[in-house]
py3Dmol code that shows the C-alpha trace and the ligand (Angstrom):
import py3Dmol

protein = """\
ATOM      1  CA  UNK A   1      20.600  -0.345  -8.255  1.00  0.00           C
ATOM      2  CA  UNK A   2      19.133   0.195  -4.834  1.00  0.00           C
ATOM      3  CA  UNK A   3      15.549   1.330  -4.419  1.00  0.00           C
ATOM      4  CA  UNK A   4      15.154   4.843  -2.985  1.00  0.00           C
ATOM      5  CA  UNK A   5      11.861   6.080  -4.419  1.00  0.00           C
ATOM      6  CA  UNK A   6       8.328   5.231  -3.372  1.00  0.00           C
ATOM      7  CA  UNK A   7       5.208   6.057  -5.360  1.00  0.00           C
ATOM      8  CA  UNK A   8       1.911   6.311  -3.501  1.00  0.00           C
ATOM      9  CA  UNK A   9      -1.221   6.627  -5.634  1.00  0.00           C
ATOM     10  CA  UNK A  10      -3.663   8.957  -3.862  1.00  0.00           C
ATOM     11  CA  UNK A  11      -5.880  10.240  -6.636  1.00  0.00           C
ATOM     12  CA  UNK A  12      -8.970   8.089  -6.019  1.00  0.00           C
ATOM     13  CA  UNK A  13     -12.260   9.847  -5.375  1.00  0.00           C
ATOM     14  CA  UNK A  14     -13.020   7.890  -2.215  1.00  0.00           C
ATOM     15  CA  UNK A  15     -16.630   7.360  -3.244  1.00  0.00           C
ATOM     16  CA  UNK A  16     -17.023   4.396  -0.879  1.00  0.00           C
ATOM     17  CA  UNK A  17     -16.588   6.780   2.062  1.00  0.00           C
ATOM     18  CA  UNK A  18     -18.981   9.530   1.004  1.00  0.00           C
ATOM     19  CA  UNK A  19     -20.116  11.780   2.560  1.00  0.00           C
ATOM     20  CA  UNK A  20     -16.970  11.769   4.777  1.00  0.00           C
ATOM     21  CA  UNK A  21     -14.775  12.251   1.719  1.00  0.00           C
ATOM     22  CA  UNK A  22     -16.751  15.068   0.117  1.00  0.00           C
ATOM     23  CA  UNK A  23     -14.183  17.654   1.207  1.00  0.00           C
ATOM     24  CA  UNK A  24     -11.563  15.509   3.007  1.00  0.00           C
ATOM     25  CA  UNK A  25      -9.286  13.178   1.020  1.00  0.00           C
ATOM     26  CA  UNK A  26      -9.903   9.556   2.008  1.00  0.00           C
ATOM     27  CA  UNK A  27      -6.157   9.189   2.594  1.00  0.00           C
ATOM     28  CA  UNK A  28      -6.489  11.554   5.569  1.00  0.00           C
ATOM     29  CA  UNK A  29      -9.237   9.614   7.341  1.00  0.00           C
ATOM     30  CA  UNK A  30      -7.808   8.795  10.771  1.00  0.00           C
ATOM     31  CA  UNK A  31      -6.928   5.252  11.740  1.00  0.00           C
ATOM     32  CA  UNK A  32      -7.043   5.801  15.517  1.00  0.00           C
ATOM     33  CA  UNK A  33      -5.111   9.097  15.730  1.00  0.00           C
ATOM     34  CA  UNK A  34      -3.066   9.074  12.531  1.00  0.00           C
ATOM     35  CA  UNK A  35      -4.163   9.610   8.928  1.00  0.00           C
ATOM     36  CA  UNK A  36      -4.121   6.377   6.922  1.00  0.00           C
ATOM     37  CA  UNK A  37      -1.543   7.702   4.490  1.00  0.00           C
ATOM     38  CA  UNK A  38       0.914   8.538   7.263  1.00  0.00           C
ATOM     39  CA  UNK A  39       1.209   4.831   8.106  1.00  0.00           C
ATOM     40  CA  UNK A  40       2.099   4.199   4.471  1.00  0.00           C
ATOM     41  CA  UNK A  41       4.708   6.972   4.319  1.00  0.00           C
ATOM     42  CA  UNK A  42       6.164   5.713   7.622  1.00  0.00           C
ATOM     43  CA  UNK A  43       6.447   2.259   6.094  1.00  0.00           C
ATOM     44  CA  UNK A  44       8.281   3.596   3.022  1.00  0.00           C
ATOM     45  CA  UNK A  45      10.581   5.672   5.199  1.00  0.00           C
ATOM     46  CA  UNK A  46      11.352   2.713   7.498  1.00  0.00           C
ATOM     47  CA  UNK A  47      12.390   0.676   4.433  1.00  0.00           C
ATOM     48  CA  UNK A  48      14.849   3.439   3.488  1.00  0.00           C
ATOM     49  CA  UNK A  49      12.663   5.052   0.824  1.00  0.00           C
ATOM     50  CA  UNK A  50      12.931   8.742   1.683  1.00  0.00           C
ATOM     51  CA  UNK A  51      11.883  10.056  -1.717  1.00  0.00           C
ATOM     52  CA  UNK A  52       8.112   9.755  -1.882  1.00  0.00           C
ATOM     53  CA  UNK A  53       5.981  10.738  -4.858  1.00  0.00           C
ATOM     54  CA  UNK A  54       2.256  11.126  -4.261  1.00  0.00           C
ATOM     55  CA  UNK A  55       0.015  10.769  -7.289  1.00  0.00           C
ATOM     56  CA  UNK A  56      -2.764  13.169  -6.405  1.00  0.00           C
ATOM     57  CA  UNK A  57      -5.740  14.851  -7.965  1.00  0.00           C
ATOM     58  CA  UNK A  58      -8.159  17.663  -7.327  1.00  0.00           C
ATOM     59  CA  UNK A  59      -9.083  18.239  -3.648  1.00  0.00           C
ATOM     60  CA  UNK A  60      -6.000  16.420  -2.347  1.00  0.00           C
ATOM     61  CA  UNK A  61      -4.046  19.507  -1.266  1.00  0.00           C
ATOM     62  CA  UNK A  62      -4.542  18.801   2.443  1.00  0.00           C
ATOM     63  CA  UNK A  63      -2.415  15.633   2.090  1.00  0.00           C
ATOM     64  CA  UNK A  64       0.589  17.785   1.172  1.00  0.00           C
ATOM     65  CA  UNK A  65      -0.146  20.109   4.111  1.00  0.00           C
ATOM     66  CA  UNK A  66      -0.086  17.102   6.424  1.00  0.00           C
ATOM     67  CA  UNK A  67       3.506  16.252   5.453  1.00  0.00           C
ATOM     68  CA  UNK A  68       4.664  19.888   5.582  1.00  0.00           C
ATOM     69  CA  UNK A  69       5.834  21.834   8.618  1.00  0.00           C
ATOM     70  CA  UNK A  70       3.019  23.692  10.402  1.00  0.00           C
ATOM     71  CA  UNK A  71       4.887  26.641  11.885  1.00  0.00           C
ATOM     72  CA  UNK A  72       1.823  28.349  13.383  1.00  0.00           C
ATOM     73  CA  UNK A  73       0.675  25.184  15.159  1.00  0.00           C
ATOM     74  CA  UNK A  74       4.230  24.410  16.267  1.00  0.00           C
ATOM     75  CA  UNK A  75       4.528  27.879  17.809  1.00  0.00           C
ATOM     76  CA  UNK A  76       1.310  27.375  19.786  1.00  0.00           C
ATOM     77  CA  UNK A  77       2.375  23.940  21.064  1.00  0.00           C
ATOM     78  CA  UNK A  78       5.870  25.198  21.920  1.00  0.00           C
ATOM     79  CA  UNK A  79       4.344  28.082  23.872  1.00  0.00           C
ATOM     80  CA  UNK A  80       2.271  25.574  25.877  1.00  0.00           C
ATOM     81  CA  UNK A  81       5.272  23.276  26.274  1.00  0.00           C
ATOM     82  CA  UNK A  82       3.168  20.451  24.750  1.00  0.00           C
ATOM     83  CA  UNK A  83       6.230  18.569  23.585  1.00  0.00           C
ATOM     84  CA  UNK A  84       4.577  15.229  22.760  1.00  0.00           C
ATOM     85  CA  UNK A  85       2.185  16.806  20.269  1.00  0.00           C
ATOM     86  CA  UNK A  86       4.933  19.050  18.949  1.00  0.00           C
ATOM     87  CA  UNK A  87       7.059  15.982  18.207  1.00  0.00           C
ATOM     88  CA  UNK A  88       4.122  14.217  16.575  1.00  0.00           C
ATOM     89  CA  UNK A  89       3.364  17.013  14.134  1.00  0.00           C
ATOM     90  CA  UNK A  90       7.035  17.522  13.294  1.00  0.00           C
ATOM     91  CA  UNK A  91       7.614  13.807  12.775  1.00  0.00           C
ATOM     92  CA  UNK A  92       5.225  13.581   9.827  1.00  0.00           C
ATOM     93  CA  UNK A  93       7.179  16.337   8.064  1.00  0.00           C
ATOM     94  CA  UNK A  94      10.475  14.572   8.592  1.00  0.00           C
ATOM     95  CA  UNK A  95       9.626  11.085   7.351  1.00  0.00           C
ATOM     96  CA  UNK A  96      10.564  11.697   3.740  1.00  0.00           C
ATOM     97  CA  UNK A  97      10.881  14.312   1.043  1.00  0.00           C
ATOM     98  CA  UNK A  98       7.401  14.448  -0.430  1.00  0.00           C
ATOM     99  CA  UNK A  99       6.828  15.189  -4.109  1.00  0.00           C
ATOM    100  CA  UNK A 100       3.525  15.296  -5.920  1.00  0.00           C
ATOM    101  CA  UNK A 101       2.222  14.950  -9.431  1.00  0.00           C
ATOM    102  CA  UNK A 102      -1.386  15.078 -10.516  1.00  0.00           C
ATOM    103  CA  UNK A 103      -3.159  12.355 -12.378  1.00  0.00           C
ATOM    104  CA  UNK A 104      -5.170  14.366 -14.869  1.00  0.00           C
ATOM    105  CA  UNK A 105      -8.093  11.927 -15.091  1.00  0.00           C
ATOM    106  CA  UNK A 106      -9.123   8.785 -13.162  1.00  0.00           C
ATOM    107  CA  UNK A 107      -7.976   6.218 -15.728  1.00  0.00           C
ATOM    108  CA  UNK A 108      -6.904   3.426 -13.391  1.00  0.00           C
ATOM    109  CA  UNK A 109      -4.026   2.329 -11.175  1.00  0.00           C
ATOM    110  CA  UNK A 110      -1.759   1.570 -14.144  1.00  0.00           C
ATOM    111  CA  UNK A 111      -2.287   5.076 -15.469  1.00  0.00           C
ATOM    112  CA  UNK A 112      -1.641   6.558 -12.006  1.00  0.00           C
ATOM    113  CA  UNK A 113       1.700   4.714 -11.842  1.00  0.00           C
ATOM    114  CA  UNK A 114       2.545   5.907 -15.349  1.00  0.00           C
ATOM    115  CA  UNK A 115       2.220   9.496 -14.051  1.00  0.00           C
ATOM    116  CA  UNK A 116       5.378   8.774 -11.988  1.00  0.00           C
ATOM    117  CA  UNK A 117       7.516   8.112 -15.075  1.00  0.00           C
ATOM    118  CA  UNK A 118       9.366  11.463 -15.233  1.00  0.00           C
ATOM    119  CA  UNK A 119      10.008  11.515 -11.502  1.00  0.00           C
ATOM    120  CA  UNK A 120      11.224   7.926 -11.235  1.00  0.00           C
ATOM    121  CA  UNK A 121      13.435   7.845 -14.325  1.00  0.00           C
ATOM    122  CA  UNK A 122      15.580   4.733 -14.854  1.00  0.00           C
ATOM    123  CA  UNK A 123      15.737   3.302 -11.327  1.00  0.00           C
ATOM    124  CA  UNK A 124      13.674   0.541  -9.731  1.00  0.00           C
ATOM    125  CA  UNK A 125      11.020   1.934  -7.391  1.00  0.00           C
ATOM    126  CA  UNK A 126       8.336   0.850  -4.950  1.00  0.00           C
ATOM    127  CA  UNK A 127       4.580   1.368  -5.217  1.00  0.00           C
ATOM    128  CA  UNK A 128       2.501   1.367  -2.012  1.00  0.00           C
ATOM    129  CA  UNK A 129      -1.292   1.390  -2.160  1.00  0.00           C
ATOM    130  CA  UNK A 130      -2.880   3.313   0.663  1.00  0.00           C
ATOM    131  CA  UNK A 131      -5.832   0.961   1.187  1.00  0.00           C
ATOM    132  CA  UNK A 132      -3.487  -1.723   2.516  1.00  0.00           C
ATOM    133  CA  UNK A 133      -1.754  -0.970   5.808  1.00  0.00           C
ATOM    134  CA  UNK A 134       1.108  -3.303   6.698  1.00  0.00           C
ATOM    135  CA  UNK A 135       1.919  -3.590  10.398  1.00  0.00           C
ATOM    136  CA  UNK A 136       5.250  -1.946  11.164  1.00  0.00           C
ATOM    137  CA  UNK A 137       6.200  -5.048  13.182  1.00  0.00           C
ATOM    138  CA  UNK A 138       6.084  -7.191  10.020  1.00  0.00           C
ATOM    139  CA  UNK A 139       8.362  -5.423   7.531  1.00  0.00           C
ATOM    140  CA  UNK A 140       7.461  -6.483   4.012  1.00  0.00           C
ATOM    141  CA  UNK A 141       9.070  -3.913   1.734  1.00  0.00           C
ATOM    142  CA  UNK A 142      12.551  -4.742   3.003  1.00  0.00           C
ATOM    143  CA  UNK A 143      12.006  -8.394   2.011  1.00  0.00           C
ATOM    144  CA  UNK A 144      10.695  -7.359  -1.388  1.00  0.00           C
ATOM    145  CA  UNK A 145      13.726  -5.136  -1.988  1.00  0.00           C
ATOM    146  CA  UNK A 146      15.996  -8.077  -1.030  1.00  0.00           C
ATOM    147  CA  UNK A 147      14.200 -10.252  -3.615  1.00  0.00           C
ATOM    148  CA  UNK A 148      14.617  -7.599  -6.275  1.00  0.00           C
ATOM    149  CA  UNK A 149      18.329  -7.300  -5.422  1.00  0.00           C
ATOM    150  CA  UNK A 150      18.832 -11.082  -5.609  1.00  0.00           C
ATOM    151  CA  UNK A 151      16.691 -11.872  -8.643  1.00  0.00           C
ATOM    152  CA  UNK A 152      16.216  -8.602 -10.607  1.00  0.00           C
ATOM    153  CA  UNK A 153      12.995  -7.806 -12.459  1.00  0.00           C
ATOM    154  CA  UNK A 154       9.916  -6.793 -10.479  1.00  0.00           C
ATOM    155  CA  UNK A 155       8.382  -8.072  -7.237  1.00  0.00           C
ATOM    156  CA  UNK A 156       4.828  -8.114  -5.881  1.00  0.00           C
ATOM    157  CA  UNK A 157       3.515  -8.992  -2.422  1.00  0.00           C
ATOM    158  CA  UNK A 158       1.093 -11.915  -2.166  1.00  0.00           C
ATOM    159  CA  UNK A 159      -1.298 -13.213   0.467  1.00  0.00           C
ATOM    160  CA  UNK A 160      -3.497 -16.283   0.316  1.00  0.00           C
ATOM    161  CA  UNK A 161      -7.185 -15.410   0.481  1.00  0.00           C
ATOM    162  CA  UNK A 162     -10.321 -17.584   0.552  1.00  0.00           C
ATOM    163  CA  UNK A 163     -11.194 -18.341  -3.088  1.00  0.00           C
ATOM    164  CA  UNK A 164     -14.570 -16.652  -2.747  1.00  0.00           C
ATOM    165  CA  UNK A 165     -12.674 -13.364  -2.247  1.00  0.00           C
ATOM    166  CA  UNK A 166     -10.129 -13.688  -5.063  1.00  0.00           C
ATOM    167  CA  UNK A 167     -12.311 -11.662  -7.438  1.00  0.00           C
ATOM    168  CA  UNK A 168     -11.461  -8.586  -5.320  1.00  0.00           C
ATOM    169  CA  UNK A 169      -7.742  -8.877  -6.120  1.00  0.00           C
ATOM    170  CA  UNK A 170      -5.176  -9.574  -8.785  1.00  0.00           C
ATOM    171  CA  UNK A 171      -4.533 -13.333  -8.739  1.00  0.00           C
ATOM    172  CA  UNK A 172      -1.106 -14.846  -9.460  1.00  0.00           C
ATOM    173  CA  UNK A 173       0.045 -18.052 -11.170  1.00  0.00           C
ATOM    174  CA  UNK A 174       2.895 -19.102  -8.867  1.00  0.00           C
ATOM    175  CA  UNK A 175       5.846 -21.488  -9.229  1.00  0.00           C
ATOM    176  CA  UNK A 176       7.794 -22.163  -6.015  1.00  0.00           C
ATOM    177  CA  UNK A 177      11.503 -21.372  -6.006  1.00  0.00           C
ATOM    178  CA  UNK A 178      14.021 -23.484  -4.110  1.00  0.00           C
ATOM    179  CA  UNK A 179      14.841 -22.317  -0.564  1.00  0.00           C
ATOM    180  CA  UNK A 180      17.948 -20.173  -0.244  1.00  0.00           C
ATOM    181  CA  UNK A 181      17.499 -18.156  -3.478  1.00  0.00           C
ATOM    182  CA  UNK A 182      17.098 -15.130  -1.251  1.00  0.00           C
ATOM    183  CA  UNK A 183      19.122 -16.067   1.835  1.00  0.00           C
ATOM    184  CA  UNK A 184      17.386 -13.607   4.171  1.00  0.00           C
ATOM    185  CA  UNK A 185      13.925 -15.106   3.488  1.00  0.00           C
ATOM    186  CA  UNK A 186      12.486 -18.418   4.683  1.00  0.00           C
ATOM    187  CA  UNK A 187      12.236 -21.283   2.167  1.00  0.00           C
ATOM    188  CA  UNK A 188       8.879 -21.354   0.384  1.00  0.00           C
ATOM    189  CA  UNK A 189       8.245 -17.618   0.678  1.00  0.00           C
ATOM    190  CA  UNK A 190       9.467 -16.572  -2.791  1.00  0.00           C
ATOM    191  CA  UNK A 191       7.761 -17.554  -6.038  1.00  0.00           C
ATOM    192  CA  UNK A 192       8.350 -17.012  -9.710  1.00  0.00           C
ATOM    193  CA  UNK A 193       5.154 -15.666 -11.247  1.00  0.00           C
ATOM    194  CA  UNK A 194       4.187 -16.889 -14.690  1.00  0.00           C
ATOM    195  CA  UNK A 195       0.969 -14.913 -14.985  1.00  0.00           C
ATOM    196  CA  UNK A 196      -1.449 -12.524 -13.306  1.00  0.00           C
ATOM    197  CA  UNK A 197      -5.158 -11.911 -13.790  1.00  0.00           C
ATOM    198  CA  UNK A 198      -6.916  -8.805 -12.454  1.00  0.00           C
ATOM    199  CA  UNK A 199      -9.984  -9.619 -10.330  1.00  0.00           C
ATOM    200  CA  UNK A 200     -10.898 -12.922 -11.997  1.00  0.00           C
ATOM    201  CA  UNK A 201     -14.107 -14.814 -11.286  1.00  0.00           C
ATOM    202  CA  UNK A 202     -13.279 -17.592  -8.829  1.00  0.00           C
ATOM    203  CA  UNK A 203     -13.313 -20.335 -11.476  1.00  0.00           C
ATOM    204  CA  UNK A 204     -10.814 -18.454 -13.661  1.00  0.00           C
ATOM    205  CA  UNK A 205      -8.343 -17.560 -10.891  1.00  0.00           C
ATOM    206  CA  UNK A 206      -4.907 -19.120 -11.409  1.00  0.00           C
ATOM    207  CA  UNK A 207      -4.550 -19.536  -7.612  1.00  0.00           C
ATOM    208  CA  UNK A 208      -5.648 -18.224  -4.227  1.00  0.00           C
ATOM    209  CA  UNK A 209      -2.528 -16.021  -4.076  1.00  0.00           C
ATOM    210  CA  UNK A 210      -3.781 -12.423  -4.156  1.00  0.00           C
ATOM    211  CA  UNK A 211      -1.672  -9.359  -4.893  1.00  0.00           C
ATOM    212  CA  UNK A 212      -1.676  -6.987  -1.954  1.00  0.00           C
ATOM    213  CA  UNK A 213      -0.782  -3.366  -2.484  1.00  0.00           C
ATOM    214  CA  UNK A 214       3.018  -3.456  -2.397  1.00  0.00           C
ATOM    215  CA  UNK A 215       5.182  -3.598  -5.506  1.00  0.00           C
ATOM    216  CA  UNK A 216       8.893  -3.135  -6.295  1.00  0.00           C
ATOM    217  CA  UNK A 217       9.050  -2.439 -10.009  1.00  0.00           C
ATOM    218  CA  UNK A 218      11.600  -2.351 -12.784  1.00  0.00           C
ATOM    219  CA  UNK A 219      11.333   0.965 -14.679  1.00  0.00           C
ATOM    220  CA  UNK A 220      10.586  -1.049 -17.855  1.00  0.00           C
ATOM    221  CA  UNK A 221       7.028  -1.073 -16.479  1.00  0.00           C
ATOM    222  CA  UNK A 222       6.538   2.463 -17.808  1.00  0.00           C
ATOM    223  CA  UNK A 223       7.017   1.470 -21.451  1.00  0.00           C
ATOM    224  CA  UNK A 224       4.732  -1.495 -20.941  1.00  0.00           C
ATOM    225  CA  UNK A 225       2.082   0.721 -19.306  1.00  0.00           C
ATOM    226  CA  UNK A 226       2.216   3.114 -22.257  1.00  0.00           C
ATOM    227  CA  UNK A 227       1.134   0.219 -24.453  1.00  0.00           C
ATOM    228  CA  UNK A 228      -1.355  -1.347 -22.046  1.00  0.00           C
ATOM    229  CA  UNK A 229      -4.917  -1.066 -23.308  1.00  0.00           C
ATOM    230  CA  UNK A 230      -7.740  -0.417 -20.844  1.00  0.00           C
ATOM    231  CA  UNK A 231      -8.667  -3.683 -19.141  1.00  0.00           C
ATOM    232  CA  UNK A 232     -11.051  -4.559 -16.352  1.00  0.00           C
ATOM    233  CA  UNK A 233     -13.540  -1.753 -15.665  1.00  0.00           C
ATOM    234  CA  UNK A 234     -12.273   0.148 -18.729  1.00  0.00           C
ATOM    235  CA  UNK A 235      -9.215   1.223 -16.705  1.00  0.00           C
ATOM    236  CA  UNK A 236      -5.495   0.827 -17.397  1.00  0.00           C
ATOM    237  CA  UNK A 237      -4.568  -1.924 -14.954  1.00  0.00           C
ATOM    238  CA  UNK A 238      -1.158  -2.238 -13.309  1.00  0.00           C
ATOM    239  CA  UNK A 239      -1.797  -5.991 -13.083  1.00  0.00           C
ATOM    240  CA  UNK A 240      -2.052  -6.267 -16.892  1.00  0.00           C
ATOM    241  CA  UNK A 241       1.307  -4.500 -17.330  1.00  0.00           C
ATOM    242  CA  UNK A 242       2.907  -6.796 -14.733  1.00  0.00           C
ATOM    243  CA  UNK A 243       1.507  -9.863 -16.509  1.00  0.00           C
ATOM    244  CA  UNK A 244       3.332  -8.628 -19.619  1.00  0.00           C
ATOM    245  CA  UNK A 245       6.566  -8.045 -17.625  1.00  0.00           C
ATOM    246  CA  UNK A 246       6.338 -11.649 -16.386  1.00  0.00           C
ATOM    247  CA  UNK A 247       6.647 -12.828 -19.990  1.00  0.00           C
ATOM    248  CA  UNK A 248       9.511 -10.526 -20.973  1.00  0.00           C
ATOM    249  CA  UNK A 249      13.191 -11.573 -20.824  1.00  0.00           C
ATOM    250  CA  UNK A 250      15.381 -10.221 -18.009  1.00  0.00           C
ATOM    251  CA  UNK A 251      17.524  -8.204 -20.442  1.00  0.00           C
ATOM    252  CA  UNK A 252      14.401  -6.199 -21.383  1.00  0.00           C
ATOM    253  CA  UNK A 253      13.551  -5.554 -17.720  1.00  0.00           C
ATOM    254  CA  UNK A 254      11.185  -8.528 -17.474  1.00  0.00           C
ATOM    255  CA  UNK A 255      10.820 -11.176 -14.793  1.00  0.00           C
ATOM    256  CA  UNK A 256       8.304 -11.150 -11.951  1.00  0.00           C
ATOM    257  CA  UNK A 257       8.537 -12.643  -8.479  1.00  0.00           C
ATOM    258  CA  UNK A 258       6.163 -12.769  -5.535  1.00  0.00           C
ATOM    259  CA  UNK A 259       6.865 -12.632  -1.809  1.00  0.00           C
ATOM    260  CA  UNK A 260       4.338 -14.525   0.307  1.00  0.00           C
ATOM    261  CA  UNK A 261       3.441 -12.192   3.178  1.00  0.00           C
ATOM    262  CA  UNK A 262       2.062 -13.881   6.276  1.00  0.00           C
ATOM    263  CA  UNK A 263       2.167 -10.883   8.614  1.00  0.00           C
ATOM    264  CA  UNK A 264      -0.476  -8.412   9.712  1.00  0.00           C
ATOM    265  CA  UNK A 265      -2.272  -6.448   6.992  1.00  0.00           C
ATOM    266  CA  UNK A 266      -5.164  -4.085   7.621  1.00  0.00           C
ATOM    267  CA  UNK A 267      -7.481  -3.304   4.746  1.00  0.00           C
ATOM    268  CA  UNK A 268      -8.958   0.190   4.882  1.00  0.00           C
ATOM    269  CA  UNK A 269     -10.521   0.035   1.414  1.00  0.00           C
ATOM    270  CA  UNK A 270     -14.180   0.034   2.419  1.00  0.00           C
ATOM    271  CA  UNK A 271     -16.185   1.073   5.453  1.00  0.00           C
ATOM    272  CA  UNK A 272     -16.405  -2.301   7.178  1.00  0.00           C
ATOM    273  CA  UNK A 273     -12.724  -3.158   6.673  1.00  0.00           C
ATOM    274  CA  UNK A 274     -11.792   0.350   7.758  1.00  0.00           C
ATOM    275  CA  UNK A 275     -13.723  -0.072  11.012  1.00  0.00           C
ATOM    276  CA  UNK A 276     -12.004  -3.410  11.653  1.00  0.00           C
ATOM    277  CA  UNK A 277      -8.597  -1.822  11.016  1.00  0.00           C
ATOM    278  CA  UNK A 278      -9.363   0.997  13.460  1.00  0.00           C
ATOM    279  CA  UNK A 279     -10.441  -1.470  16.168  1.00  0.00           C
ATOM    280  CA  UNK A 280      -7.407  -3.730  15.711  1.00  0.00           C
ATOM    281  CA  UNK A 281      -4.931  -0.858  15.774  1.00  0.00           C
ATOM    282  CA  UNK A 282      -6.713   0.829  18.678  1.00  0.00           C
ATOM    283  CA  UNK A 283      -6.378  -2.392  20.704  1.00  0.00           C
ATOM    284  CA  UNK A 284      -2.596  -2.312  20.094  1.00  0.00           C
ATOM    285  CA  UNK A 285      -2.168   1.420  20.707  1.00  0.00           C
ATOM    286  CA  UNK A 286       0.525   2.132  23.329  1.00  0.00           C
ATOM    287  CA  UNK A 287      -1.568   4.695  25.246  1.00  0.00           C
ATOM    288  CA  UNK A 288      -5.163   3.721  24.474  1.00  0.00           C
ATOM    289  CA  UNK A 289      -4.850  -0.033  23.892  1.00  0.00           C
ATOM    290  CA  UNK A 290      -5.373  -1.393  27.403  1.00  0.00           C
ATOM    291  CA  UNK A 291      -8.412   0.786  28.181  1.00  0.00           C
ATOM    292  CA  UNK A 292      -9.860   0.246  24.738  1.00  0.00           C
ATOM    293  CA  UNK A 293      -9.484  -3.551  24.948  1.00  0.00           C
ATOM    294  CA  UNK A 294     -11.215  -3.583  28.369  1.00  0.00           C
ATOM    295  CA  UNK A 295     -14.087  -1.562  27.000  1.00  0.00           C
ATOM    296  CA  UNK A 296     -14.260  -3.785  23.906  1.00  0.00           C
ATOM    297  CA  UNK A 297     -14.626  -6.861  26.115  1.00  0.00           C
ATOM    298  CA  UNK A 298     -17.532  -5.245  27.957  1.00  0.00           C
ATOM    299  CA  UNK A 299     -19.113  -4.068  24.752  1.00  0.00           C
ATOM    300  CA  UNK A 300     -18.816  -7.533  23.149  1.00  0.00           C
ATOM    301  CA  UNK A 301     -20.586  -9.024  26.171  1.00  0.00           C
ATOM    302  CA  UNK A 302     -23.301  -6.388  25.805  1.00  0.00           C
ATOM    303  CA  UNK A 303     -23.685  -7.275  22.108  1.00  0.00           C
ATOM    304  CA  UNK A 304     -23.932 -10.981  22.922  1.00  0.00           C
ATOM    305  CA  UNK A 305     -26.600 -10.095  25.474  1.00  0.00           C
ATOM    306  CA  UNK A 306     -28.535  -8.165  22.845  1.00  0.00           C
ATOM    307  CA  UNK A 307     -28.382 -11.153  20.481  1.00  0.00           C
ATOM    308  CA  UNK A 308     -29.915 -13.511  23.101  1.00  0.00           C
ATOM    309  CA  UNK A 309     -33.687 -13.947  22.860  1.00  0.00           C
TER     310      UNK A 309
END
"""
ligand_1 = """\
16
G1P
C -5.681 -2.968 -6.669
C -5.063 -3.865 -7.752
C -5.296 -5.329 -7.412
C -4.756 -5.632 -6.027
C -5.385 -4.673 -4.991
C -4.723 -4.863 -3.628
O -7.085 -3.081 -6.734
O -5.616 -3.531 -9.009
O -4.633 -6.152 -8.355
O -5.028 -6.978 -5.694
O -5.202 -3.318 -5.376
O -5.339 -4.081 -2.647
P -8.085 -2.060 -5.940
O -8.213 -2.620 -4.552
O -7.433 -0.723 -5.969
O -9.360 -2.113 -6.696
"""
view = py3Dmol.view(width=600, height=400)
view.addModel(protein, "pdb")
view.setStyle({"model": 0}, {"cartoon": {"style": "trace"}})
view.addModel(ligand_1, "xyz")
view.setStyle({"model": 1}, {"stick": {}})
view.zoomTo()
view.show()
């Protein structure tokens, strides 16, 4: 079964970005010149996932407008012969076929994923969390899909984090697999996972391997989610359902593997991380990067000057 569907939860209230997100969905906040969620849809599309389901909520309508054609704007740009901008606004509408379902109440990531059940049906599917941007130069989903094709079950993406940050993530109990189990991936990059804990205190974390927001899931996850009781924060946690899948036999859709990602990831989950992501991506931007990096050098010198007594 090849993976063709991507699910992108986008129902969160964005409270960490208030007041910016009072009327604008946090998924549309620009990272340089592109809304955060467009990077995520581009990533899904580049991995061959052209069927994208957004899990939305109230006040998220503008996200759907962003991925739709904008005939009035296109007519104005065409009239002015502004072909670069015309291409840019058309491109976002051509990345994928976008579907949407509403999460009726904010009951957690696991519950948001469960809202995709009817749309996804019986096929494996990917979940991409919008707070994590993965650099297009370091394709991760393609590797995860290769692991799922070689080993079955479900797959999560992992990164090592300093132990004092593990309580911000799901933490995985990992067992290395021999090199060559997935021929396209380097030895040591694929693990069998025997357990997961959502946002554990440092001393209870099974390891420093943190789940980052990319998953390729067996559809058996839906039945498990239906039976998953609220966990951390009183919310239905995807991590708890995956911990259960890790214990289930392959014939029931169980089995969980992790891919160790060592590429570039930009966190946009809170204001400080968001600012860092904007600066990093601005410095790499094909048109703005060189000028921006020059200015950043000058500005850093100015800041160092300010710090001197
Ligand atoms: C979610 C997951 C967590 C994961 C994280 C990755 O948490 O529940 O297991 O490590 O995404 O970004 P959130 O950051 O939405 O609180």
